[in-house]
C-alpha positions in Angstrom: 19.3 -5.6 15.9 22.8 -5.1 15.7 24.3 -4.5 12.3 27.1 -7.3 12.4 25.2 -10.1 14.1 21.7 -9.0 12.4 23.0 -9.3 8.8 25.1 -12.1 9.5 22.1 -14.2 10.9 20.1 -13.0 7.8 22.6 -14.6 5.5 22.8 -17.6 7.4 19.0 -17.8 7.4 18.8 -17.5 3.5 21.4 -19.9 2.9 20.0 -22.6 5.3 16.5 -21.9 3.9 17.6 -22.5 0.3 19.8 -25.4 1.1 17.2 -27.4 3.5 14.2 -26.8 1.1 16.2 -27.6 -2.1 17.4 -30.7 -0.6 13.8 -31.5 0.4 11.9 -32.4 -2.5 8.6 -32.4 -0.6 9.1 -28.4 -0.4 9.1 -28.1 -4.3 5.8 -27.7 -5.6 4.1 -26.7 -8.9 2.4 -23.3 -8.3 0.1 -21.5 -10.7 1.9 -18.6 -12.5 -1.2 -16.6 -12.0 -1.0 -16.9 -8.2 2.6 -15.3 -7.9 3.2 -11.7 -7.5 6.6 -10.0 -8.0 8.3 -9.0 -4.8 7.3 -5.1 -4.1 10.8 -4.7 -2.4 12.7 -6.0 -5.4 15.3 -3.4 -6.1 15.8 -4.7 -9.6 13.8 -2.9 -12.3 15.4 -3.6 -15.7 15.2 -7.0 -17.4 17.0 -7.8 -20.7 14.2 -8.8 -23.2 16.5 -10.5 -25.4 17.9 -12.6 -22.7 14.4 -13.2 -21.2 13.4 -14.6 -24.5 16.5 -16.9 -24.5 15.8 -18.3 -21.0 12.2 -18.8 -22.2 13.2 -21.2 -25.1 15.6 -22.9 -22.7 12.8 -23.5 -20.3 10.5 -25.0 -22.8 13.2 -27.2 -24.2 14.8 -28.4 -20.9 12.4 -27.5 -18.3 13.1 -25.5 -15.2 16.5 -26.5 -13.7 16.2 -24.4 -10.4 12.7 -23.6 -8.6 12.0 -20.0 -7.6 11.3 -19.2 -4.2 8.4 -17.8 -2.7 6.6 -16.9 0.3 2.6 -17.5 0.9 0.5 -14.4 1.4 -3.2 -15.2 1.8 -4.3 -16.9 -1.3 -1.3 -15.6 -3.3 2.6 -16.1 -3.5 5.2 -13.4 -3.2 8.2 -13.9 -5.2 11.5 -14.0 -3.3 14.1 -15.2 -5.7 14.0 -16.1 -9.4 12.1 -13.2 -11.0 13.8 -13.8 -14.4 12.9 -17.4 -14.3 9.3 -16.3 -13.4 9.0 -13.8 -16.2 10.6 -16.3 -18.7 8.1 -18.9 -17.8 5.2 -16.4 -18.3 6.7 -15.5 -21.6 6.7 -19.1 -22.7 3.0 -19.4 -21.7 3.4 -22.0 -19.1 0.6 -22.4 -16.5 2.6 -23.5 -13.3 6.3 -23.2 -12.1 8.4 -25.2 -9.6 8.7 -23.1 -6.4 10.2 -23.4 -2.9 7.7 -22.0 -0.3 9.4 -20.3 2.6 7.5 -19.1 5.9 8.6 -15.4 6.4 7.3 -12.1 7.4 7.2 -8.9 5.4 10.1 -7.4 7.1 12.1 -10.5 6.3 10.8 -10.5 2.6 12.3 -7.1 2.3 15.6 -8.2 3.8 15.7 -11.3 1.7 15.3 -9.3 -1.3 17.9 -6.9 -0.6 20.6 -9.5 0.5 19.6 -11.7 -2.4 20.4 -8.9 -4.8 23.8 -7.8 -3.3 25.0 -11.3 -3.8 24.3 -11.6 -7.4 26.9 -10.9 -10.0 24.8 -10.0 -12.9 23.2 -6.7 -11.5 23.5 -3.4 -13.1 25.2 -0.6 -11.1 21.8 1.2 -10.6 20.3 -2.0 -9.1 23.5 -2.4 -7.0 23.1 1.3 -5.8 19.2 0.9 -5.0 20.2 -2.3 -2.9 22.7 -0.3 -1.0 20.3 2.3 -0.4 17.7 -0.2 0.9 20.3 -1.6 3.2 21.3 1.7 4.5 17.8 2.7 5.1 16.7 -0.6 6.6 19.6 -0.9 9.0 20.6 2.8 9.4 24.2 2.1 8.6 27.0 4.3 7.5 28.8 4.0 4.3 31.9 2.8 6.3 29.7 0.1 7.9 28.2 -1.0 4.4 31.6 -1.3 2.8 32.7 -3.6 5.5 29.5 -5.7 4.9 29.6 -5.9 1.1 33.6 -6.1 0.9 33.8 -2.8 -1.2 35.6 0.4 -0.5 33.8 3.2 1.0 34.4 5.5 -1.8 33.2 2.9 -4.2 30.0 2.7 -2.3 29.5 6.5 -2.0 30.3 6.9 -5.8 27.5 4.2 -6.7 25.0 5.9 -4.4 25.5 9.2 -6.1 24.3 7.8 -9.3 20.8 7.7 -7.5 20.9 11.5 -7.9 20.8 11.5 -11.7 17.5 12.4 -13.6 15.4 9.4 -14.7 16.3 9.8 -18.4 20.1 9.4 -17.4 19.4 6.4 -15.2 17.5 4.8 -18.0 20.4 5.3 -20.4 22.7 3.8 -17.7 20.5 0.8 -17.0 20.2 0.1 -20.8 24.0 0.4 -21.3 23.7 3.3 -23.6 26.3 5.0 -21.3 28.8 3.5 -18.9 29.3 4.0 -15.2 32.3 6.1 -15.9 30.1 8.5 -18.1 27.5 8.7 -15.5 29.9 9.7 -12.8 30.9 12.8 -14.8 27.3 13.9 -15.3 26.5 13.9 -11.4 25.7 17.3 -10.2 24.7 18.9 -13.4 21.3 20.3 -14.1 18.6 17.9 -15.7 18.9 19.8 -18.9 22.6 19.5 -19.0 22.5 15.9 -18.1 20.3 15.1 -21.1 22.4 17.4 -23.5 25.6 15.6 -22.3 24.0 11.9 -22.6 22.6 12.7 -26.0 26.0 13.8 -27.3 27.8 10.8 -25.7 25.4 8.4 -27.4 24.8 10.2 -30.5 28.6 10.8 -31.1 29.7 7.6 -29.3 32.0 9.3 -26.9 34.7 7.7 -24.9 34.7 8.8 -21.1 37.7 10.9 -21.8 35.9 12.8 -24.7 32.9 13.0 -22.3 35.0 14.4 -19.5 36.3 17.2 -22.1 32.7 18.1 -22.9 31.6 18.3 -19.4 34.4 20.4 -18.6 33.7 22.8 -21.5 30.1 23.1 -20.5 30.9 24.0 -16.8 33.4 26.7 -18.2 30.6 28.1 -20.4 28.4 28.4 -17.3 31.0 30.1 -15.3 31.7 32.6 -17.9 28.0 33.3 -18.4 27.6 33.8 -14.9 30.4 36.0 -14.7 29.0 38.1 -17.4 25.5 38.1 -16.2 26.8 39.3 -12.7 28.9 42.3 -14.3 25.9 43.2 -16.3 23.7 43.3 -13.0 26.1 45.6 -11.3 26.9 47.8 -14.3 24.7 51.1 -15.0 22.1 50.7 -17.7 23.3 54.0 -19.1 26.3 55.3 -21.1 28.4 58.0 -20.1 27.1 60.5 -22.6 23.8 60.4 -20.6 25.8 62.2 -17.6 25.5 65.4 -19.8 21.8 65.6 -18.6 22.9 65.0 -15.0 25.5 67.7 -15.0 22.8 70.1 -16.3 20.2 69.2 -13.8 22.5 69.8 -10.9 24.5 72.8 -12.2 22.4 75.2 -10.3 22.7 73.4 -7.1 26.5 73.8 -7.0 27.0 70.1 -7.3 30.2 69.5 -9.2 30.1 66.5 -11.5 33.0 65.5 -13.7 33.0 62.7 -16.3 35.8 61.2 -18.3 36.4 57.9 -20.1 37.1 55.8 -16.9 35.4 57.5 -14.1 32.6 59.8 -12.8 33.5 62.1 -9.8 30.8 63.8 -7.8 31.6 66.4 -5.3 28.7 67.0 -2.7 28.2 69.5 -0.1 25.3 68.4 2.1 23.0 65.3 2.9 20.4 67.0 0.7 22.7 66.8 -2.1 23.3 63.0 -1.5 19.3 62.8 -1.4 19.1 64.5 -4.9 21.5 62.3 -6.4 20.1 58.9 -5.0 16.6 60.0 -6.2 18.1 60.7 -9.7 19.6 57.4 -10.0 16.6 55.6 -8.6 14.4 57.1 -11.3 16.9 56.8 -14.3 18.9 53.8 -13.8 
């Protein structure tokens, strides 16, 4: 299915299905909450417990103002839209919930969940990232094509998708608003240990994005310095100049001239045999 036409048709189907079924009261039914299962393709993973409690109390006091949307699957129903209302109703210990029943297949179920999510304005940045990734995988689109579809810049989409490379620990902190997207962008590319150390510092010290940027820069500079020192150690001889006195003594009878001063070592050799002798010595003593 072509990208433009396919997604356009899909958006139209979603809108038409909602409008047609909401306008037709005969399609709104009371369904047992026990028979409804969450959409397995739902990108949204984090729900604010306090807001769910508030919604639960509102539903008890005023009833459910907007039905959820489900699809029938054998003797069960799969939720397409309204997971917060569904969870809040269960929290309120209700037995049933008003629902609109659509007739769609599994492929459409995944597509509806993705499209429904990118049109919401209350998703956190990771939920948006997972929705973008789902659309890219589903339609095999480029970042540029996706940017045209969701009316976001290509660089914005690329930066958001990079957040999915963060460790689970950092993603959880981002989802729970312990750190901002600006903080998270600074941490992309660091090792998991470094990510955790930076995030703990941000949260513990309540660092701004600018302060966190300085912290990350200092950490990277330390790593560069440590790597440089390590490389220098690896190529340096593991003995001091004084130990060359022994080398001079060993090869004195072989007419191998070895001269040592503070800054360099000079070895004059006469044949290939001399080279072999010198190399064997270093292999055994370095």
